[in-house]
C-alpha positions as CSV (number, residue, x, y, z in Angstrom):
1,M,24.8,-10.6,-6.2
2,S,25.1,-10.1,-2.5
3,D,22.2,-10.8,-0.2
4,L,22.9,-7.4,1.4
5,Y,21.4,-5.7,-1.7
6,R,18.7,-6.7,-4.1
7,K,17.2,-5.1,-7.1
8,G,13.6,-3.8,-6.8
9,N,12.6,-5.7,-9.9
10,T,13.3,-9.0,-8.1
11,S,10.1,-8.2,-6.1
12,R,7.8,-7.8,-9.0
13,V,4.7,-10.0,-8.9
14,T,1.7,-10.0,-11.2
15,L,-1.6,-11.7,-10.3
16,S,-4.6,-12.0,-12.6
17,Q,-8.0,-13.3,-11.7
18,L,-11.4,-13.4,-13.5
19,M,-14.1,-11.7,-11.4
20,L,-17.0,-14.0,-10.7
21,P,-20.5,-13.4,-9.4
22,S,-19.4,-14.8,-6.0
23,H,-17.0,-11.8,-5.7
24,S,-19.7,-9.2,-6.1
25,N,-21.5,-7.0,-3.6
26,F,-25.2,-6.1,-3.4
27,S,-24.9,-3.6,-6.2
28,G,-23.3,-6.1,-8.6
29,K,-19.8,-4.6,-8.4
30,I,-16.8,-6.5,-7.1
31,H,-16.7,-6.4,-3.3
32,G,-13.9,-4.1,-2.0
33,G,-13.1,-6.8,0.7
34,H,-12.4,-9.3,-2.1
35,L,-10.1,-6.8,-3.8
36,L,-8.3,-6.1,-0.4
37,S,-7.7,-9.8,0.1
38,L,-6.1,-10.1,-3.3
39,M,-4.0,-7.0,-2.6
40,D,-2.8,-8.5,0.7
41,Q,-1.9,-11.7,-1.1
42,I,0.2,-10.0,-3.7
43,A,1.9,-7.7,-1.1
44,F,2.8,-10.8,0.8
45,A,4.2,-12.5,-2.3
46,S,6.2,-9.4,-3.4
47,G,7.7,-8.8,0.1
48,S,8.5,-12.4,0.7
49,K,10.1,-12.7,-2.8
50,F,12.3,-9.7,-2.1
51,S,13.2,-10.5,1.5
52,G,13.3,-14.3,1.2
53,K,11.4,-14.4,4.4
54,Y,7.8,-14.9,5.7
55,C,6.1,-11.5,5.8
56,V,3.2,-10.0,7.7
57,T,1.1,-6.9,6.9
58,A,1.9,-4.1,9.3
59,S,-0.2,-1.3,7.7
60,V,-2.1,-0.3,4.6
61,D,-1.5,3.3,3.4
62,R,-4.6,4.5,1.4
63,V,-6.9,2.4,-0.5
64,D,-8.6,4.5,-3.1
65,F,-11.3,2.7,-5.2
66,L,-11.0,4.8,-8.4
67,N,-13.3,2.8,-10.7
68,P,-15.7,-0.1,-10.1
69,I,-14.9,-3.6,-11.2
70,E,-17.6,-5.6,-13.0
71,V,-18.3,-9.3,-12.9
72,G,-16.6,-10.9,-15.9
73,E,-13.7,-8.5,-16.0
74,L,-10.1,-9.7,-15.7
75,V,-8.4,-8.0,-12.8
76,T,-4.6,-7.7,-12.8
77,L,-2.6,-6.7,-9.8
78,K,1.0,-5.6,-10.1
79,A,3.2,-5.3,-7.1
80,S,6.8,-4.4,-6.3
81,V,8.9,-3.3,-3.3
82,N,9.3,0.5,-3.5
83,F,11.1,1.2,-0.2
84,V,12.9,-0.7,2.5
85,G,13.4,0.0,6.2
86,N,15.2,-2.3,8.6
87,S,12.7,-5.1,8.6
88,S,9.9,-3.4,6.7
89,M,9.2,-3.0,3.0
90,V,6.6,-0.8,1.4
91,V,5.0,-2.7,-1.5
92,G,3.3,-0.6,-4.1
93,I,0.3,-2.2,-5.8
94,R,-1.6,-1.2,-8.9
95,V,-4.9,-2.8,-9.8
96,E,-6.3,-2.7,-13.3
97,A,-9.5,-4.3,-14.7
98,Q,-9.9,-5.4,-18.3
99,N,-13.2,-5.9,-20.1
100,I,-12.3,-9.1,-22.0
101,Q,-14.8,-8.5,-24.8
102,T,-13.7,-4.9,-25.6
103,G,-10.1,-5.1,-24.4
104,K,-10.6,-1.8,-22.5
105,V,-8.4,-1.5,-19.4
106,K,-9.1,0.8,-16.5
107,H,-7.0,1.7,-13.5
108,C,-9.1,0.7,-10.4
109,N,-6.8,1.1,-7.4
110,S,-3.4,1.9,-6.2
111,S,-2.3,1.2,-2.7
112,Y,0.8,0.8,-0.5
113,F,1.2,-2.1,2.0
114,T,3.9,-2.1,4.6
115,M,5.2,-5.6,5.1
116,I,7.4,-6.9,7.9
117,A,9.9,-9.8,7.4
118,K,9.9,-12.4,10.1
119,D,12.2,-15.3,11.0
120,E,11.0,-18.8,12.0
121,Q,10.4,-17.7,15.6
122,G,8.3,-14.7,14.5
123,N,11.0,-12.1,15.2
124,N,11.6,-9.2,12.9
125,V,14.6,-9.7,10.6
126,R,16.6,-7.2,8.5
127,V,15.7,-7.1,4.8
128,P,18.1,-6.6,2.0
129,R,18.9,-3.0,0.9
130,L,17.3,-1.8,-2.3
131,I,19.1,-1.3,-5.6
132,L,17.3,1.3,-7.7
133,T,17.8,0.7,-11.4
134,S,15.4,3.1,-13.2
135,K,13.9,6.6,-13.0
136,E,10.6,5.0,-12.2
137,E,12.0,3.1,-9.2
138,I,13.7,6.3,-8.0
139,L,10.4,8.2,-8.3
140,R,8.5,5.4,-6.4
141,F,11.2,5.5,-3.7
142,V,10.9,9.3,-3.3
143,K,7.1,9.3,-3.3
144,T,7.2,6.6,-0.5
145,T,9.5,8.7,1.6
146,Q,7.1,11.7,1.2
147,R,4.1,9.5,2.3
148,L,6.1,8.3,5.3
149,K,7.1,11.8,6.2
150,L,3.4,12.9,6.1
151,R,2.4,9.9,8.2
152,H,5.1,10.7,10.7
153,N,4.0,14.4,10.8
154,Y,0.4,13.4,11.4
155,A,1.4,11.0,14.1
156,E,3.3,13.8,15.8
157,L,0.3,16.1,15.6
158,C,-1.9,13.4,17.3
159,A,0.8,12.5,19.9
160,D,1.1,16.1,21.0
161,F,-2.5,16.2,22.1
162,D,-2.6,15.9,25.9
163,G,-6.3,16.8,26.4
164,D,-5.7,20.6,26.4
165,M,-8.4,21.9,24.0
166,H,-6.7,25.3,23.5
167,Q,-3.4,23.6,22.4
168,A,-5.4,21.2,20.2
169,I,-7.1,24.1,18.4
170,H,-3.7,25.9,18.0
171,N,-2.2,22.7,16.5
172,I,-5.1,22.2,14.1
173,Q,-5.0,25.8,12.9
174,Q,-1.2,25.5,12.2
175,H,-1.7,22.5,9.9
176,F,-5.2,22.7,8.5
177,E,-7.6,25.3,7.1
178,V,-10.6,24.8,9.4
179,K,-13.2,27.0,11.0
180,F,-14.3,26.6,14.6
181,E,-17.8,27.3,15.9
182,L,-17.8,26.0,19.5
183,P,-20.5,26.5,22.1
184,S,-19.6,28.9,24.9
């Protein structure tokens, strides 16, 4: 296969780790920072595996902690490249925790990390194009383009603000359902 194109499944990485008391926060649940560190590691592995290059994290798009993770649970992170730009890749990550005694599995987190491929001098390098091979991969690709469009629209809304409060109020009212009660 040409290095110009690569199948998305070549980027798949799975990481499992037993959650220990040293990973917990003051309430006895697994610390979100520990989970974020694991997510960053798997995003790096997935992006580097796909691109064949060293990767750095450019951004993280949403981190929703859906269910708490308990000490003693086996956490499994699954990652794959869902979308590619020129030097960037959006890596989708799913986090599940399993109670080892009962076998019950719960979805704890989903997130999207944008990774940038770098050469030996630290310059951005072009990544292979993506070959989509399943309906699931097509759906992930489309959902990523929708998230990117929303992010772009939000950035435009913020960039338009030049300090003119009347224009800001107008822009907000066009995009959001909000009520204003400002002092005179």
